C-alpha positions in Angstrom: -15.9 -35.2 6.5 -19.0 -33.1 7.0 -20.3 -31.4 3.2 -22.4 -28.7 2.4 -25.1 -31.0 2.5 -24.8 -31.6 6.0 -24.3 -27.8 7.0 -28.0 -26.8 5.4 -29.5 -30.2 7.2 -28.6 -28.5 10.7 -29.4 -24.9 9.9 -32.3 -25.7 8.1 -31.9 -23.7 4.8 -30.9 -24.6 1.6 -28.0 -25.2 -0.1 -28.0 -22.0 -2.1 -28.1 -20.0 1.5 -25.3 -22.0 2.8 -23.6 -21.3 -0.3 -24.4 -17.1 -0.1 -23.1 -17.6 3.5 -20.1 -19.2 2.5 -19.2 -16.7 -0.6 -20.5 -13.5 1.1 -23.0 -13.3 -1.9 -26.5 -12.1 -2.2 -28.7 -10.8 0.5 -28.7 -13.3 3.8 -30.0 -12.0 6.7 -28.1 -11.9 10.3 -30.2 -14.3 11.9 -29.4 -17.0 9.1 -25.9 -15.9 8.0 -25.1 -16.7 12.2 -27.3 -20.1 11.7 -25.1 -21.4 9.2 -22.0 -20.2 10.5 -22.7 -22.1 14.0 -23.8 -25.2 12.2 -20.4 -24.7 10.1 -18.4 -24.7 13.6 -20.3 -27.8 15.4 -19.7 -29.8 11.9 -16.1 -28.4 11.6 -17.1 -27.7 7.9 -13.9 -25.7 6.1 -15.3 -24.6 2.5 -12.9 -26.2 -0.2 -10.9 -23.6 -1.6 -10.3 -25.8 -5.1 -13.6 -26.3 -5.7 -15.3 -22.7 -5.0 -12.4 -21.5 -7.8 -13.5 -23.9 -10.3 -17.0 -23.2 -9.8 -16.7 -19.4 -9.5 -13.4 -18.8 -12.0 -12.1 -16.7 -9.1 -9.6 -17.9 -6.4 -10.0 -14.9 -4.5 -6.7 -14.6 -4.4 -3.7 -11.8 -5.5 -0.3 -12.8 -6.5 1.9 -9.8 -5.0 5.6 -9.8 -6.8 8.4 -7.5 -5.2 12.1 -7.1 -5.1 12.7 -8.1 -1.7 10.9 -9.5 1.3 12.9 -7.5 3.7 13.1 -3.5 4.7 10.1 -1.1 5.8 9.6 -0.1 2.3 8.7 -3.4 0.9 7.2 -4.2 4.5 4.8 -1.1 4.1 3.9 -2.1 0.8 3.1 -5.6 1.2 1.2 -4.2 4.5 -1.0 -1.9 2.8 -1.8 -3.9 0.0 -2.8 -7.0 2.1 -4.8 -4.5 4.4 -6.8 -3.3 1.9 -7.2 -6.7 -0.1 -8.5 -8.2 2.9 -10.9 -5.9 3.8 -12.7 -7.3 0.5 -12.3 -10.8 1.9 -9.4 -11.3 -0.3 -6.0 -13.0 -0.2 -2.2 -12.2 -0.9 0.2 -14.2 -2.2 3.6 -12.9 -2.0 7.0 -13.5 -3.6 10.3 -11.9 -4.5 12.1 -11.5 -8.4 15.2 -10.0 -6.5 15.7 -7.5 -9.4 16.4 -10.0 -12.1 14.6 -10.7 -14.9 14.8 -14.5 -15.0 13.8 -14.5 -11.4 11.1 -12.0 -12.0 9.7 -13.8 -14.7 9.7 -16.8 -12.9 7.7 -15.2 -9.7 5.2 -14.1 -12.2 5.0 -17.6 -13.7 4.7 -19.0 -9.9 1.8 -16.6 -9.0 -0.1 -17.1 -12.6 -0.1 -21.4 -11.9 -1.3 -20.7 -8.3 -4.3 -19.1 -10.3 -4.2 -15.9 -8.7 -6.8 -13.4 -10.2 -4.8 -10.8 -10.5 -1.0 -9.7 -9.6 0.5 -6.6 -8.3 3.8 -6.3 -9.6 6.9 -3.9 -8.7 9.9 -5.2 -10.6 12.9 -4.0 -11.9 14.6 -5.7 -14.3 11.5 -7.1 -16.9 11.2 -4.6 -19.8 7.8 -2.3 -20.6 7.6 -4.3 -23.4 7.1 -7.7 -21.5 4.3 -6.1 -19.1 2.3 -4.9 -22.5 2.5 -8.5 -23.6 1.7 -10.0 -20.4 -1.5 -7.8 -20.0 -2.5 -8.8 -23.9 -2.4 -12.5 -22.8 -5.8 -11.2 -20.6 -3.6 -11.3 -17.5 -4.7 -8.6 -15.1 -1.7 -6.9 -13.6 -1.2 -3.7 -11.7 2.1 -2.2 -12.3 3.0 -0.3 -9.2 6.2 2.4 -8.7 6.5 2.5 -12.7 4.6 4.1 -15.5 4.3 1.9 -18.6 2.7 4.4 -21.6 0.4 1.4 -23.1 -0.7 0.5 -19.5 -0.9 3.8 -17.9 -4.3 3.1 -16.4 -3.2 0.1 -14.6 -0.2 1.6 -13.2 0.2 3.5 -9.6 3.3 5.5 -9.6 4.9 8.3 -7.7 6.5 11.5 -9.5 10.2 10.7 -8.6 11.6 13.2 -10.6 9.6 15.8 -8.6 10.8 14.5 -5.5 14.5 14.3 -6.6 14.0 18.0 -7.1 12.6 19.1 -3.8 15.1 16.9 -2.0 18.0 19.2 -3.9 15.7 22.2 -3.7 15.8 21.9 0.2 19.2 22.1 0.1 19.5 25.1 -1.9 16.6 26.8 0.2 18.7 26.4 3.3 21.9 28.0 1.7 23.4 25.1 0.7 25.4 25.5 -2.6 28.0 22.7 -2.7 25.5 19.7 -2.9 26.9 15.9 -2.7 24.8 13.0 -4.1 24.4 9.5 -3.5 22.4 7.7 -6.3 20.7 4.6 -6.8 21.1 1.8 -9.5 21.2 3.7 -12.5 19.6 1.2 -14.7 16.7 1.3 -12.0 14.1 4.1 -13.7 13.1 5.6 -10.2 16.7 6.0 -9.3 17.4 8.0 -13.1 14.5 10.3 -12.3 15.2 11.2 -8.9 18.9 12.2 -10.0 17.3 14.0 -13.0 15.6 16.3 -10.2 18.4 17.0 -8.6 20.4 18.3 -11.8 17.5 20.3 -12.5 17.4 21.8 -9.0 21.1 22.8 -9.4 20.4 23.9 -12.7 17.8 26.3 -12.0 20.2 27.6 -9.2 23.0 28.4 -11.9 25.3 25.6 -10.2 27.2 23.5 -12.7 27.3 19.7 -12.3 30.4 18.3 -10.5 31.2 14.7 -11.1 33.5 14.7 -8.1 30.0 15.3 -6.1 28.5 11.9 -7.4 28.5 8.4 -6.4 26.2 5.5 -7.7 25.3 3.4 -4.9 22.7 0.0 -4.4 20.0 1.5 -2.1 21.3 -0.4 0.7 22.7 1.0 4.0 26.0 -0.2 3.3 26.6 1.6 0.2 25.4 5.0 1.7 28.4 4.5 4.4 31.0 3.6 0.7 29.4 6.1 -0.8 30.2 9.3 1.8 33.5 7.5 1.9 34.2 7.7 -1.8 33.1 11.6 -1.9 35.2 12.6 1.1 38.3 11.3 -0.4 37.4 13.3 -3.4 36.3 16.5 -1.8 36.0 17.1 1.8 34.3 20.6 0.9 30.7 20.0 0.3 27.8 20.9 3.3 25.3 18.5 1.8 24.4 15.5 0.9 20.9 14.6 -0.6 20.8 10.6 -0.7 18.2 8.7 -3.0 16.7 7.2 -0.5 16.7 6.3 3.5 18.4 3.6 3.6 21.8 5.0 2.1 20.9 8.2 4.0 21.5 6.4 7.1 24.6 4.2 6.1 26.1 7.8 5.5 25.0 9.2 9.0 26.8 6.6 10.5 29.8 6.9 8.9 29.6 10.2 9.5 29.3 9.9 13.3 32.2 7.6 12.9 34.8 9.8 11.6 33.5 12.5 14.2 31.7 14.2 11.4 29.3 17.0 13.3 25.6 16.4 11.9 23.9 18.3 10.6 26.8 21.6 11.8 29.1 20.2 9.1 27.0 18.5 6.8 23.5 18.5 6.5 21.6 14.9 5.1 18.7 14.5 3.3 17.1 11.0 1.9 13.9 9.7 0.1 11.0 7.5 1.3 10.3 8.6 4.9 10.7 4.9 5.9 9.3 4.1 9.8 12.7 4.4 11.3 13.7 7.7 9.9 12.3 9.9 12.5 14.5 7.9 15.0 17.8 8.6 13.4 20.2 10.9 15.2 20.0 13.5 14.4 16.3 12.4 12.8 16.2 12.8 9.1 15.1 15.4 6.6 13.6 13.1 3.6 10.9 13.3 0.6 7.7 11.4 1.6 7.0 8.4 -0.4 3.7 7.1 0.4 4.3 3.5 -0.7 1.9 2.0 1.4 -1.3 4.2 0.1 -0.1 3.3 -3.0 -0.3 -0.2 -2.7 -3.7 0.2 -1.2 -4.5 2.1 -4.2 -3.2 -1.0 -6.5 -5.7 -3.3 -4.4 -8.5 -0.9 -5.1 -7.5 -0.7 -8.6 -8.0 -4.5 -8.5 -11.2 -4.8 -6.3 -12.6 -2.3 -9.3 -11.6 -3.6 -12.2 -11.4 -7.6 -11.3 -14.2 -7.8 -9.0 -16.1 -4.9 -10.1 -16.6 -3.2 -6.9 -18.3 0.0 -6.9 -18.0 3.3 -5.7 -13.5 3.2 -5.5 -12.3 5.9 -6.9 -8.8 5.6 -8.5 -5.9 7.9 -8.3 -3.0 6.5 -10.8 0.0 9.4 -10.0 1.1 10.3 -6.3 3.1 12.7 -5.6 5.9 13.4 -3.2 6.4 15.8 -0.2 9.3 17.0 2.0 9.5 16.3 5.4 11.7 18.5 7.4 13.8 17.2 10.4 17.2 18.1 11.9 19.6 16.3 9.6 19.0 19.4 7.6 20.4 22.8 8.8 20.3 26.1 7.2 23.7 27.5 6.5 24.9 30.6 8.3 24.8 33.6 6.1 
């Protein structure tokens, strides 16, 4: 089996030079780098990642914990973080927490056991105090889609309340006054903030809260279908429906078509997230843009800056939503 010494002999350079080429540290000329790379290829030499980790106290790997490994939203999150890390020659190790405290904690312990240099955490069930305690133990973490005051410099988060406000305000501006709402699970902070924004928009418009026009879903497509069924069984007079994410909106749209409810003529619908397929639904779905891929890249950049001391990186902790107007939202006739 070839060793680093064999590579140095074949390339005609020192062991230190080979090490700098492998670890991409120090200044090595392109010509020398090519000689070392060619020698490694000819000898079939592969650097020992474990040995490198022990020597440098760095594994060059970052753990990412997200609720699910499926769906376009979390796919965009993973893609954004992985792309930014790979550009810096770092690698991602990904696992799921399934929005349960026990599973989230097990996922974090798994990532730490793999000697990850830092963690990007999108978690729902574990408490703020758990995260504060984790950071106090010296663990390098970045929290995404959540604001924790003692860790605010380590949080990359969206103004969800403004997003909920903008969605309902768009319906109000289009002339709708009887607006139904399908919320995400109310034990999740982002769902609560979006709902608070919805209530704020109604209050500003002088519209009283109507509990018959509100149901709770689980952010999945099926709960959008079930939610619209429940709402229509209670009150069929509403002309607009705000959904706390695009998946539930797509479920509601599918059910509306099944019962021959004209969209958007009889019912305008708006979602939240601006996931990839929202523009391909029929009619195309108006939504609130959630720049999760850019947020994930920012989370990775924060780690590159704080853990690996990369220079020149500007960090933005708070992101703001915006409305994406499409065909599912129609202005009411005067």
